[in-house]
Steps between C-alpha positions, in 0.01 A plus 500: 500500500749645254687662788510167686642324193764771456604471866521120477711514184728765655535288814630198305823680408776435753296251706613187311139382480515162328221238497737260322759536777224424753396182318858374466563569869197310628683165492789636706254659740321169540824321584588766757158485666523122516800535733266648765319165534447314720498785756718446806302581817778395739501854644129548448435635850764771449347596166155519658618718789679728254182525292308606810766766557448617142125531556558691824724741308220555250246554781710768670611661174137533390379616843761777526423610145127512575553712811714748304297502178152570644573855629746582221249399231270786607789739438557339160139542384405821323165531680635459856855637498552814711726667239632442150859486631401229748333312213809520278736401781291199603450387142870523415590319822255227399666481157844459657385229744313317227783530251754331726479122481479301825819318405696826463353638823589176680865539398502856634342404833725194539803724451364740763353258756670167437362160406160371608129537432470857634666659193267291284196628689611861450564440130150359453347779708662783303416357158146408602439844652562663164260264325223532759521881505437505127213248515332653806529858372343407169212336687455820707482709183213283370269526803140618468508878545135504604569299813788732589280809459227342711740440789638854469146641502434329834766720659779242509859617536783406258602189694139383527458548125799273443380232742127510415491594131825393336610203710176290477508532122860386457510223763422215251775619264746557784452151642503332160818676386672434834426129475622497142826664603536250784482219244763674287720556805493131589633424152746789513632404843602156374792650305623755755705231670726506194655818642483389863170672584344196666245248382521185296701660220821426691433126472432535127837672457684234700339215309557636150855622568578157641343329196262323737210525260283241674509708817419805288204307361371438852540868591317611186215262578468648850493849348238408239271333754531796739430754226201296381354484852556873561338591168206265566434633850544860388250448218248359750546802727454741209190308398350543847584871504353573157 
C-alpha cells in the first residue's frame, strides 16, 4: 500500500491533476454537450450503414487475430514452446503488436494501402493478435499437468497432446477472451475513420469539423446503441459457454 501511495504521489507531478479545474469546467462541458441535442437523424440510414461497416471491420479484425494467435500462443507458452529462442521471439513479437495502438497502425496501413476499411481491419488484427497471444499463452501455462501426462501416457504424439490435453482445457478462456476483444474492437473501430481507415469515425470527423454538433449527437447515439447491443449479446454468448 505504501508503494501504491508513493507511485500515485509521483504520478501527480507533471500531469496537471486538478479536481478544482474539473469542477470549474463542468459547466462549460454541460453547455458543449447541450449543443448535441436534439440529434439530427437526417442522414440516419448512412450512419447505420457505416456502423454496420464498423462492426464488420471488428469481426474480420478479431477473426484474423484469432487465426494467427492460436498457433502462435503455443510457441509463446513455456510448457509448449519448441525452443527458448522461439519463445522469446514470439513473446517479443506479441509485445510489439500489443504495444502499437490501433490508431497508429491504421495510419501506417492507410499510408501503405490507401483509404477504406481494409487498413482498419489490418490495424485491428495486428493489435488484437498481440493481445490474444499473451492471453492464450498464459492460459496454456496454467493447464492441469495431470491431464497432459495422462494423454502422453496413452501413446499420443505431440500434436495429439496439444489437441486432446491442452486445447480442451483452454477453450473456455480462448472463446471468452476472443469475445471480449471483439467487443473492444467494435469500440476501437469507431475511431479509425478519423484517419480514413473506414467505419463511422469518418462521419464523426465530418460533423465535428463542420460544427454540426446535432449530427454528431445522432452519430454518437448510433455508436452507443451498437456498442450496447454488441456487449449485451457477447455477454449472453459468454454466459452460455461458461
